[in-house]
BATIPA-105423 format. One record per residue: residue in three letters; z, y, x of N, C-alpha, C, O, CB in turn. Coordinates in steps of 0.05 Angstrom, whole numbers, padded with zeros to 5 digits, always signed. Glycine has a CB too. Layout:
AlaZYXZYXZYXZYXZYX...
END
This chain:
Met+00000-00023+00017+00000+00000+00000+00000+00025+00018+00016+00026+00037+00025+00000-00020Pro-00017+00044+00013-00018+00068+00029+00007+00086+00025+00019+00086+00004-00044+00084+00023Leu+00013+00101+00046+00035+00120+00044+00025+00145+00030+00005+00157+00039+00047+00127+00072Thr+00038+00152+00008+00030+00177-00006+00053+00196-00004+00076+00189+00000+00023+00171-00036Tyr+00047+00222-00007+00067+00242-00004+00062+00266-00022+00039+00270-00031+00069+00251+00025Asp+00083+00281-00027+00082+00305-00043+00097+00327-00028+00120+00325-00023+00094+00301-00072Leu+00083+00349-00022+00094+00371-00007+00099+00396-00024+00108+00416-00014+00076+00378+00016Arg+00093+00395-00050+00094+00419-00066+00120+00433-00066+00121+00458-00070+00087+00412-00094Asp+00142+00419-00063+00169+00431-00064+00178+00442-00037+00200+00453-00035+00189+00412-00074Ile+00162+00440-00016+00169+00451+00010+00157+00479+00012+00134+00482+00005+00159+00432+00033Pro+00171+00499+00022+00159+00525+00025+00134+00523+00042+00132+00509+00062+00179+00544+00039Phe+00113+00538+00033+00086+00535+00045+00087+00538+00076+00075+00522+00090+00068+00555+00033Leu+00100+00558+00086+00099+00563+00115+00117+00544+00131+00116+00544+00155+00108+00591+00120Ala+00132+00527+00117+00147+00505+00131+00128+00481+00135+00133+00464+00152+00172+00497+00115Arg+00107+00479+00118+00090+00456+00119+00062+00462+00129+00047+00443+00135+00088+00444+00092Ala+00055+00488+00132+00028+00494+00141+00028+00518+00160+00046+00535+00158+00010+00501+00116Glu+00010+00518+00179+00007+00540+00198-00022+00549+00198-00040+00534+00194+00016+00531+00226Arg-00025+00575+00202-00051+00588+00202-00066+00580+00227-00055+00581+00249-00049+00618+00200Ile-00092+00573+00225-00108+00568+00248-00129+00589+00250-00139+00599+00230-00121+00539+00247Thr-00136+00596+00274-00155+00618+00278-00180+00610+00295-00199+00625+00297-00142+00641+00291Asp-00179+00586+00306-00202+00577+00322-00226+00572+00304-00225+00555+00287-00194+00551+00338Glu-00247+00588+00308-00270+00587+00290-00284+00560+00290-00294+00551+00270-00291+00608+00299Glu-00284+00546+00313-00296+00519+00314-00281+00499+00297-00292+00483+00282-00297+00509+00343Asp-00254+00500+00298-00237+00483+00281-00241+00489+00252-00243+00471+00235-00207+00486+00289Ile-00242+00515+00245-00246+00523+00217-00273+00513+00207-00275+00503+00185-00244+00554+00215Ala-00294+00516+00224-00321+00507+00216-00321+00477+00211-00334+00467+00192-00342+00515+00237Thr-00307+00462+00228-00306+00433+00225-00292+00426+00199-00302+00408+00184-00291+00420+00249Leu-00270+00439+00193-00256+00434+00168-00274+00440+00144-00275+00424+00125-00230+00450+00166Arg-00287+00462+00144-00304+00470+00121-00328+00452+00118-00336+00446+00096-00314+00499+00125Arg-00339+00442+00140-00362+00423+00139-00354+00397+00127-00370+00383+00114-00373+00418+00166Ser-00328+00389+00130-00320+00363+00120-00322+00361+00090-00327+00340+00079-00291+00357+00128Gly-00319+00384+00076-00323+00384+00047-00299+00375+00031-00298+00380+00007-00346+00368+00040Met-00280+00362+00045-00257+00352+00030-00233+00349+00049-00236+00338+00070-00262+00326+00016Pro-00210+00360+00041-00186+00359+00059-00178+00330+00066-00169+00325+00088-00163+00373+00046Gly-00181+00311+00048-00172+00284+00052-00187+00270+00075-00179+00248+00083-00175+00268+00028Phe-00209+00282+00084-00224+00270+00106-00209+00270+00132-00212+00253+00149-00251+00284+00109Phe-00191+00290+00135-00175+00292+00159-00148+00280+00155-00139+00276+00133-00173+00321+00167Ala-00135+00274+00178-00108+00262+00177-00087+00280+00165-00068+00271+00153-00100+00253+00204Arg-00091+00306+00168-00071+00325+00158-00084+00344+00137-00108+00351+00140-00059+00342+00181Asp-00069+00351+00117-00079+00369+00096-00087+00396+00108-00075+00405+00128-00059+00373+00074Trp-00107+00409+00096-00114+00436+00104-00119+00452+00079-00125+00441+00058-00138+00437+00123Tyr-00116+00479+00082-00118+00497+00059-00135+00521+00067-00130+00533+00088-00090+00505+00049Asp-00153+00528+00050-00170+00552+00054-00161+00572+00033-00170+00571+00010-00201+00546+00053Leu-00144+00591+00040-00132+00609+00021-00145+00637+00021-00149+00649+00042-00102+00612+00027Gly-00152+00645-00003-00164+00672-00006-00142+00693-00011-00118+00686-00011-00184+00672-00029Pro-00150+00717-00016-00131+00739-00020-00114+00735-00046-00093+00747-00048-00145+00765-00021Asp-00124+00719-00065-00109+00715-00090-00092+00690-00090-00084+00680-00111-00129+00714-00113Asn-00086+00679-00067-00071+00654-00066-00042+00657-00076-00031+00679-00074-00070+00643-00037Lys-00032+00636-00088-00005+00637-00100+00017+00632-00080+00041+00635-00087-00004+00616-00122Ser+00010+00626-00055+00031+00621-00035+00042+00647-00024+00063+00647-00011+00020+00604-00013Gly+00028+00669-00029+00037+00695-00020+00036+00698+00011+00050+00714+00022+00065+00699-00028Val+00018+00684+00023+00014+00686+00052-00012+00699+00059-00029+00703+00041+00016+00658+00066Glu-00015+00707+00084-00040+00720+00093-00064+00701+00087-00062+00677+00093-00038+00726+00123Pro-00085+00712+00076-00109+00695+00071-00119+00683+00097-00116+00695+00119-00132+00712+00058Gly-00131+00659+00095-00141+00646+00119-00140+00616+00115-00136+00606+00093-00126+00654+00143Val-00145+00602+00137-00146+00573+00137-00119+00563+00149-00112+00572+00171-00171+00562+00152Tyr-00107+00545+00136-00081+00534+00144-00083+00504+00146-00099+00491+00131-00058+00542+00125Val-00068+00492+00165-00068+00463+00168-00039+00454+00168-00021+00469+00176-00083+00454+00195Gln-00035+00430+00158-00008+00419+00157+00004+00418+00185-00010+00411+00204-00008+00390+00144Thr+00029+00425+00188+00041+00426+00215+00045+00398+00226+00047+00378+00210+00068+00441+00214Val+00046+00395+00252+00052+00370+00265+00080+00360+00256+00084+00336+00252+00051+00372+00296Thr+00099+00378+00253+00126+00371+00245+00126+00359+00217+00138+00338+00213+00144+00395+00246Cys+00112+00371+00199+00111+00361+00171+00098+00333+00171+00107+00315+00158+00095+00380+00153Asn+00076+00331+00185+00061+00305+00186+00079+00283+00198+00080+00261+00188+00036+00308+00203Ala+00093+00290+00219+00111+00270+00232+00134+00262+00213+00142+00239+00213+00122+00280+00258Leu+00145+00281+00198+00166+00275+00179+00157+00257+00157+00171+00240+00147+00178+00300+00168Ile+00132+00261+00148+00121+00243+00127+00122+00215+00137+00131+00197+00123+00091+00252+00120Trp+00112+00210+00161+00111+00183+00172+00139+00173+00178+00144+00148+00177+00094+00182+00197Ala+00157+00190+00185+00185+00182+00192+00200+00172+00167+00219+00156+00170+00200+00206+00203Thr+00191+00179+00143+00205+00169+00119+00205+00138+00119+00224+00126+00109+00192+00179+00094Met+00184+00126+00129+00183+00096+00130+00203+00086+00151+00216+00066+00146+00155+00087+00137Ala+00205+00099+00173+00223+00089+00195+00252+00092+00187+00269+00075+00194+00218+00104+00220Val+00259+00114+00174+00287+00119+00167+00296+00106+00141+00320+00105+00135+00293+00148+00167Gly+00277+00098+00125+00283+00085+00099+00294+00104+00078+00309+00096+00060+00303+00064+00104Ile+00287+00129+00080+00294+00149+00060+00268+00162+00052+00254+00175+00068+00315+00171+00072His+00262+00160+00026+00235+00168+00017+00232+00198+00010+00210+00208+00006+00228+00152-00007Ala+00255+00212+00009+00254+00240+00002+00275+00256+00017+00297+00246+00021+00258+00244-00029Ile+00268+00279+00026+00287+00297+00038+00297+00316+00016+00282+00333+00006+00274+00313+00063Thr+00322+00314+00010+00334+00330-00011+00359+00344-00001+00367+00339+00022+00342+00312-00036Glu+00370+00361-00017+00396+00375-00010+00417+00354-00003+00434+00358+00014+00405+00393-00032Lys+00416+00332-00018+00437+00311-00015+00431+00293+00009+00449+00283+00023+00438+00295-00040Ser+00405+00288+00015+00398+00267+00035+00390+00277+00062+00388+00262+00081+00376+00251+00024Trp+00386+00304+00066+00374+00313+00091+00391+00307+00115+00380+00301+00136+00370+00342+00089Lys+00418+00307+00113+00435+00302+00136+00433+00272+00144+00432+00265+00167+00464+00309+00130Asp+00433+00254+00124+00429+00226+00130+00402+00221+00142+00399+00205+00160+00433+00209+00104Phe+00382+00234+00131+00354+00231+00141+00354+00239+00171+00344+00224+00188+00334+00249+00125Tyr+00366+00262+00177+00366+00271+00205+00382+00252+00223+00373+00246+00245+00379+00299+00206Ala+00405+00243+00213+00421+00225+00230+00406+00199+00236+00406+00189+00259+00448+00218+00216Arg+00393+00188+00216+00377+00163+00221+00354+00169+00240+00348+00153+00258+00366+00152+00194Leu+00340+00192+00236+00318+00199+00253+00327+00203+00282+00313+00195+00300+00304+00224+00242Ala+00350+00217+00285+00360+00221+00312+00367+00195+00326+00361+00192+00350+00385+00239+00311Ala+00379+00177+00312+00385+00150+00323+00360+00135+00331+00358+00123+00353+00402+00133+00303Glu+00340+00136+00313+00315+00122+00319+00301+00134+00343+00291+00120+00360+00296+00124+00294Glu+00302+00161+00346+00289+00174+00369+00305+00169+00395+00292+00167+00416+00287+00204+00364Lys+00331+00166+00393+00347+00160+00417+00340+00132+00427+00339+00128+00452+00377+00162+00411Leu+00336+00113+00410+00330+00086+00418+00300+00082+00426+00295+00067+00445+00336+00067+00395Phe+00282+00095+00412+00254+00089+00416+00238+00112+00428+00214+00109+00434+00241+00081+00390Gly+00250+00136+00430+00236+00159+00441+00227+00178+00420+00227+00172+00396+00212+00150+00457Ala+00221+00202+00429+00212+00223+00410+00187+00216+00396+00169+00203+00407+00209+00250+00426Arg+00184+00225+00372+00160+00220+00356+00139+00241+00362+00116+00237+00354+00167+00220+00326Arg+00146+00263+00375+00127+00284+00381+00128+00291+00411+00148+00284+00425+00132+00309+00364Arg+00108+00304+00420+00106+00313+00448+00097+00342+00448+00083+00351+00430+00087+00295+00465Thr+00106+00357+00468+00096+00384+00472+00068+00383+00483+00058+00361+00489+00115+00400+00491Ala+00055+00406+00485+00028+00407+00497+00027+00396+00525+00007+00387+00535+00017+00435+00496Asp+00050+00398+00539+00052+00388+00567+00060+00359+00568+00063+00348+00590+00073+00405+00582Gly+00063+00346+00545+00070+00318+00544+00100+00312+00545+00108+00289+00547+00057+00304+00567Glu+00116+00333+00544+00145+00329+00544+00155+00320+00517+00144+00328+00496+00160+00355+00553Pro+00175+00302+00516+00186+00293+00490+00197+00317+00474+00210+00334+00485+00208+00272+00494Leu+00192+00316+00448+00202+00337+00430+00217+00324+00407+00205+00313+00389+00178+00355+00420Phe+00243+00324+00409+00260+00311+00389+00264+00329+00365+00264+00354+00367+00287+00303+00401Phe+00266+00317+00342+00271+00332+00317+00298+00346+00318+00317+00335+00330+00269+00314+00293Thr+00300+00369+00305+00326+00382+00302+00334+00380+00273+00318+00375+00255+00324+00413+00311Ala+00360+00385+00268+00370+00385+00241+00357+00407+00225+00351+00403+00201+00401+00388+00241Asp+00352+00430+00237+00339+00452+00223+00311+00445+00214+00303+00453+00192+00338+00477+00240Glu+00296+00430+00230+00269+00423+00222+00270+00404+00198+00253+00407+00179+00255+00409+00245Val+00288+00385+00197+00290+00367+00174+00299+00383+00150+00287+00380+00128+00311+00344+00180Lys+00319+00401+00153+00328+00416+00130+00306+00434+00119+00305+00438+00094+00352+00434+00139Ala+00289+00445+00136+00267+00462+00127+00247+00447+00109+00231+00459+00096+00253+00474+00151His+00248+00420+00110+00229+00404+00095+00241+00391+00070+00231+00372+00060+00217+00383+00112Ile+00264+00403+00061+00275+00394+00036+00253+00397+00015+00242+00419+00012+00301+00410+00028Gly+00249+00376+00000+00228+00376-00020+00206+00356-00014+00190+00350-00032+00215+00404-00023Leu+00205+00345+00010+00186+00325+00017+00192+00299+00003+00215+00290+00003+00185+00320+00048His+00172+00288-00010+00175+00262-00024+00152+00244-00016+00129+00252-00015+00175+00266-00055Thr+00159+00218-00011+00138+00198-00006+00144+00173-00022+00164+00172-00037+00137+00191+00025Asn+00126+00154-00020+00130+00129-00033+00141+00108-00014+00139+00084-00020+00104+00119-00046Ala+00153+00116+00008+00164+00097+00028+00187+00081+00015+00200+00091-00004+00175+00112+00053Ser+00191+00057+00025+00212+00040+00014+00239+00052+00021+00243+00063+00043+00210+00012+00025Arg+00258+00049+00003+00285+00058+00008+00301+00036+00020+00298+00013+00013+00298+00068-00019Met+00319+00043+00039+00336+00023+00051+00365+00033+00050+00371+00056+00053+00328+00017+00080Thr+00383+00014+00045+00412+00021+00047+00418+00025+00076+00402+00019+00094+00430-00002+00034Asp+00442+00036+00081+00450+00040+00109+00451+00013+00124+00441+00011+00147+00478+00053+00110Ala+00461-00007+00111+00462-00034+00124+00434-00045+00130+00430-00055+00151+00478-00054+00106Gln+00416-00043+00111+00389-00053+00115+00375-00037+00138+00362-00049+00155+00372-00050+00090Trp+00379-00011+00138+00366+00005+00159+00378-00001+00186+00363-00004+00206+00370+00035+00152Arg+00404-00003+00188+00417-00009+00214+00408-00036+00224+00403-00039+00248+00448-00008+00211Lys+00407-00055+00207+00398-00082+00215+00370-00081+00226+00364-00092+00247+00399-00102+00191Arg+00352-00068+00212+00324-00066+00221+00322-00050+00248+00307-00058+00266+00306-00052+00200Leu+00337-00029+00250+00337-00013+00274+00346-00029+00298+00332-00030+00319+00355+00012+00271Leu+00368-00043+00296+00379-00059+00318+00361-00083+00325+00357-00089+00348+00407-00068+00313Glu+00351-00096+00304+00332-00118+00309+00308-00109+00324+00298-00122+00342+00324-00132+00282Gly+00297-00086+00316+00274-00075+00330+00280-00068+00359+00264-00072+00377+00264-00050+00315Phe+00304-00056+00363+00312-00049+00390+00314-00074+00408+00304-00074+00430+00338-00034+00390Phe+00328-00094+00398+00332-00118+00414+00305-00133+00419+00300-00143+00440+00352-00138+00401Arg+00288-00134+00398+00262-00146+00401+00245-00132+00423+00233-00145+00440+00247-00146+00374Asp+00245-00105+00422+00229-00090+00441+00241-00093+00469+00227-00095+00489+00228-00061+00433Thr+00268-00093+00471+00281-00096+00497+00274-00123+00509+00267-00124+00533+00311-00092+00494Leu+00277-00144+00494+00272-00171+00504+00242-00174+00512+00236-00187+00532+00279-00192+00483Arg+00225-00162+00496+00196-00163+00502+00189-00149+00529+00170-00157+00542+00180-00151+00479Asn+00204-00129+00536+00198-00113+00560+00212-00124+00585+00208-00112+00607+00206-00085+00556Ile+00228-00144+00583+00241-00156+00606+00221-00174+00621+00208-00192+00609+00266-00172+00598Glu+00218-00169+00647+00200-00185+00663+00215-00210+00673+00238-00208+00681+00188-00169+00686Asp+00202-00232+00671+00215-00257+00681+00216-00259+00711+00226-00278+00723+00201-00282+00671
END
């Protein structure tokens, strides 16, 4: 089953950033449909309801990574109630397996609590896991990967 998501409840500028590179914009416009690309994009005119500067916007790397992280952490929505648990699970997962993002220089970029909190409103169809289910999967994955990487 494909991972689906809903970003409507996240403030627009938390989930999208303006792009100005004319070649990138031309490529997006030639595609004819946002779904063709891995990340959503928006071509906003002066009458847009988001109240932001007109232009072309693309989903942020942070937003995209959090969408995919919902499967890893076993929490399908970031809400006022769940964001701290989401962040704690994500931080544990990144400590064991490494950062999910990298800087332009290739340095690890770990999620912050503020980044997760800024995405309250994100909903996906990822499977939900109890704390016990998630911890079991996390540790099993850690031990499996560790044993696999040991040279005889």
